[in-house]
C-alpha positions in Angstrom: 69.6 -77.2 163.4 70.9 -79.5 166.2 74.2 -81.0 165.0 75.9 -83.8 167.0 79.6 -84.5 166.6 81.6 -87.5 167.7 84.9 -86.9 169.5 87.3 -89.8 168.9 88.4 -90.1 165.3 86.1 -87.3 164.2 87.2 -84.2 166.1 90.2 -85.6 167.9 92.8 -87.9 166.4 95.8 -89.7 167.8 99.1 -90.6 166.0 101.6 -93.2 167.0 99.5 -94.3 170.0 100.1 -91.2 172.1 100.2 -87.9 170.2 96.7 -86.3 170.3 95.7 -83.6 167.8 92.6 -81.8 166.5 91.2 -82.4 163.1 92.6 -79.5 161.0 90.0 -76.7 160.7 87.5 -78.3 163.0 87.4 -75.6 165.7 86.9 -72.9 163.0 84.1 -75.0 161.5 82.4 -75.4 164.8 82.7 -71.7 165.6 81.1 -70.8 162.3 78.2 -73.2 162.9 77.6 -71.7 166.3 77.6 -68.2 164.9 75.0 -69.3 162.4 72.8 -70.3 165.3 73.2 -74.1 165.2 73.1 -76.0 168.5 76.2 -78.1 168.8 76.2 -81.4 170.6 79.2 -83.5 171.5 78.2 -87.2 171.6 81.0 -89.7 172.4 81.1 -93.3 173.4 84.1 -92.2 175.5 83.7 -91.6 179.2 83.0 -88.3 181.0 86.5 -88.6 182.4 88.0 -88.9 178.8 86.0 -85.8 177.7 87.4 -83.8 180.7 90.9 -84.9 179.7 90.3 -83.9 176.1 89.2 -80.4 177.2 92.4 -80.0 179.2 94.5 -81.1 176.3 92.5 -78.8 173.9 91.0 -75.9 175.9 89.5 -74.5 172.7 86.9 -77.3 172.8 85.6 -76.3 176.2 82.9 -73.8 175.2 82.0 -75.0 171.7 79.2 -77.4 172.7 75.8 -76.6 174.0 75.3 -80.2 175.1 77.7 -83.0 175.9 76.8 -86.7 176.2 79.2 -89.5 177.0 78.6 -93.2 177.5 78.3 -92.4 181.2 75.0 -90.5 180.4 73.9 -92.4 177.3 75.1 -96.0 176.9 75.6 -97.1 173.3 72.6 -98.7 171.5 73.5 -102.3 170.8 72.3 -103.7 167.4 73.2 -106.6 165.2 74.4 -106.4 161.6 74.7 -109.8 159.9 75.2 -111.5 163.3 77.9 -109.0 164.4 77.2 -106.9 167.4 77.6 -103.1 166.8 77.3 -100.1 169.0 75.4 -97.2 167.3 74.1 -93.7 167.9 70.4 -93.1 167.2 70.1 -89.3 166.5 66.6 -89.4 167.9 68.0 -90.1 171.4 69.6 -86.6 171.6 67.1 -85.0 169.3 69.8 -84.2 166.7 69.0 -83.3 163.2 72.4 -84.5 162.0 75.2 -86.7 163.4 78.8 -86.3 162.1 80.8 -89.4 163.0 83.7 -91.4 161.6 82.2 -94.8 162.5 80.4 -96.4 159.5 78.3 -98.6 161.9 76.1 -95.6 162.6 75.4 -94.9 158.9 74.8 -98.6 158.2 72.2 -98.7 161.1 70.6 -95.4 159.9 70.2 -96.8 156.4 68.4 -99.8 157.7 66.0 -97.5 159.7 65.4 -94.8 157.0 67.5 -92.2 158.8 70.5 -92.1 156.5 70.0 -88.4 155.5 70.6 -87.5 159.2 74.1 -89.1 159.3 77.4 -87.8 157.8 80.3 -90.2 157.7 83.5 -88.3 158.3 86.9 -89.7 157.3 88.7 -90.9 160.4 91.4 -88.5 161.6 94.5 -90.2 162.9 94.5 -93.6 164.6 91.4 -94.7 166.5 91.5 -93.8 170.2 90.5 -96.6 172.6 87.4 -95.8 174.6 
């Protein structure tokens, strides 16, 4: 299975505007998934520069992902929900079977397009990190 994970608020959290931390247990979970043969994808709306900084802060993330996509490679898909502009991830773009993300906009979009089974809404860890 190809499983895409979001970075900000899903894998990585921030507290008090400057203290970064990993979601408890996430590295262990990702290691187990890799050992079971799943392809792990990191897909963030952050920049490549931000991903490089996150890897320096948390070196244990460096070799966990088979593929990495940032907004520099794949810009967000823009959609409208009740007149409000939203940025969403369409799993078909990265050929993912599943997306784990803390942003409910992705799941709302997926429901409207019959793809909800391929999206997991994770509780946000920490404060949201600005992109």
